Each structure stands twice: as structure tokens, then as C-alpha cells.
N, C-alpha and C positions, 0 to 999 in steps of 0.2 A: 536516413540519418547517416552522417559522415563518421568516419573512424575517430576523428578528434573528439566528437561528442561522447562516444563510447569511452574512450580513454580518459576524458575529463570527468566523467561521471563515476567511473569505477573506484577511485580513491575515496570518494565520499560514501559510496555504497559499502565499501569494505569497512570503513570506520563505523558506519551505522550498524553493520552486521555485528561487529565486536561489542559495541556498547549495548545493543539490544539483547544480545545473548547474555552479557555479563550483568546488566542492571535493569533489563526490560524497559529501557527508554532510549530515545534518540535525542540527544541534546541539541540546543540551538546553535552551539558552536560548530556543529556539522551542517545543519540544514541551512542556516543563513548564508555562510560563505558559498555553499553549493548553489543556492538560488541566485545570489549576486553574480557569482562566476559565470553561470549559464547565461544570464541576461547580458552581461558585459561582453562575453566572448561572441555571442550571436550578433550583438550590435557592432562589434569591431570587425568581425569577419564578413557579415552579410548586410551591414548597414541597418537602416530603419526597417526594412523588410525582415531582417533577421530578428530585430527586437520585437516586432509584431508576432513573428513566428514563435519566439520564446515566451512572450506574454500569454499567447493563446494556449500554448502547451502547459505553461505553469497553471493557468486558470483551470484548464480541463483536469489536470491531475489533482489540484487542490479541491475542486468542487466534488468530484466523484468520491474522493477519500473522505471529505467532510460528511457526506451522506453516510458513509460506512462508520465514521466516528460517532455520529448521532445515534446510529443503531447499536453502538457498543462493540463493533467488530474490530476496530483498530484504535490506536492511541493518537494523540495530537502530534507526536513526533513523526509518525507515519504520514500524516496529512501534509505536514510541511516538507517532508522528504519527497513526496510525490509531486509537490509543486516545483521542487528543485529539479527532479528528473524531467518534468515537462519543460522547464526552462532550457535544459540542455538539448532535449531530443524532439520537442514538438508534440502536437496533439496526438497524431496517429500512433507514434511509438509509445508514448506514455499510456495511451488506452490499451495498447497491446500488453504492456508490462502489467497493468492493473489486471487484465484478464488472466494472464498466466499466473500472476501472484495469487489471485483469489482461488484459482483451480488448484494450484500447488498447496495453498494454505488449507484447503479442504482435505487434501491428501494427508498433510502433516497432522491436522486435527484428528482425522480418523485413525491414523497410526497411534497417536497418543491415547485416544479413547480405547482402542483395542488392547493396547499394552496395559492400560490400567484396569481393564475389564469393566468398563463403565457403559458399555454399549446399550444394554437394555434400559437402564435408568435414563440415559440421555435421550434415547429414542422416544420413550414415554413422555418425557418432559417436552420435547420438541413437538410431538403430535398434539399434546394437550394445549400448548401455547398457540399452535397454528389453528386448531379447532376453535379455541376461545376467541382468537382474532376474527376468524371467519364468521362466527355466530354473533359476537358482541361488537365487532368493529372498533375494538379498543387497541390502539397502537402500543400501549404500554405492555400488553401481553406478549408482543413479539420480542421485545427486549427482555432478555433473561435477567433474573435477579443476580446480584453480585456473586453469590456463592455458586451459582449454576454455570457461570461463564467459564469456558475453557480458555485459559490464558497461556499463550506461548509467544516467543519472539516472532513477530510477523516477518522480520527480515530473513528468517529461515525459508520463507516462501518468496520474498521479494528478490533476493539476490539471484537465485536460480531462475526466477521469472524474468528478470532483466536479461540474463544470458540467453534464455529461450527466445525472448522477443528479438534479440539481436540476431540469433541464428536463423530464425524463421521470418524475419521482416523483409 
């Protein structure tokens, strides 16, 4: 990934961080210009090969986060934002951002659970849902009920995940 892709992505990520913390959503007025900007700049700077690079990165980020969206782990804004990140940075870097973001998201989630003193209840719920899935092969048991889900702005993990991916890429 080149420096201009990092600096091009950061303003969109910063705006997404603020809106996600404030309203728990990432609006289209952030994700759509980020996606279009990444596609266009890759096309302008690297030609058709750059556009293909950008489309592949966008597709990879979108598809992996779409799976997480269907599992109830992220929101639709996060899915679109990762498509935009992939458009700017390509497949490998966006996969690395996803990996770091998921790992950091797990850390943030456990910090919240420990702070709220919900560890025992959440562990019992997770174990029972996993056992139910393994025994009954019912995918609906894996996805928690609305009241059970731990909700926090995923950008709290994505923004540092992006920085970690840049540092270690």
C-alpha cells in the first residue's frame, strides 16, 4: 500500500469513527464518497490495473464483512466502509485490517463485559448457544437474541486496526 492510500483513507475513517461513537452508525455520505474516491484514484494513478486492484479489494472487504453482518456482529455501515477501505488499499491490506479489527474488537468487547461484570452470564449464554448449534445444527442458535448482543461502536476497533495494519504491513 502506498502512502497516498493511507492518507486518502484516514479522513473517511476519522469521520466514521466520530459518527459511530456518537450515533452508532456510519452514514452513506461517508462510505459512498470513500468508495468512489478509492476506485477513481486507483484508476487515475494506476490505470485499468489499479481499477481491478481496487475492485478486488473492495469486493474482499465487502464480502467478509457481509458475512459478519449476517451473523449479527457488525452493522451495514461497517460493511460499506470496508468495501471503501478495500477500494483504497487492495485485498491484502483490507484483509489485514479486518483481522486486526476483529481481534481488537474482541478485546474491546471483553473490557466492556468485565467492566459491567457480565462475564459469567455471557459465558454461559455463549456455551449454551455453541452446544446447541453443535448438537442441533441450527444456525439460528449461533446468532444471539437482540437483548443478548453486546453493542459498541466497531470503529473503536477498526481505526486502531487500520493503524496496526499500516504499521505491520
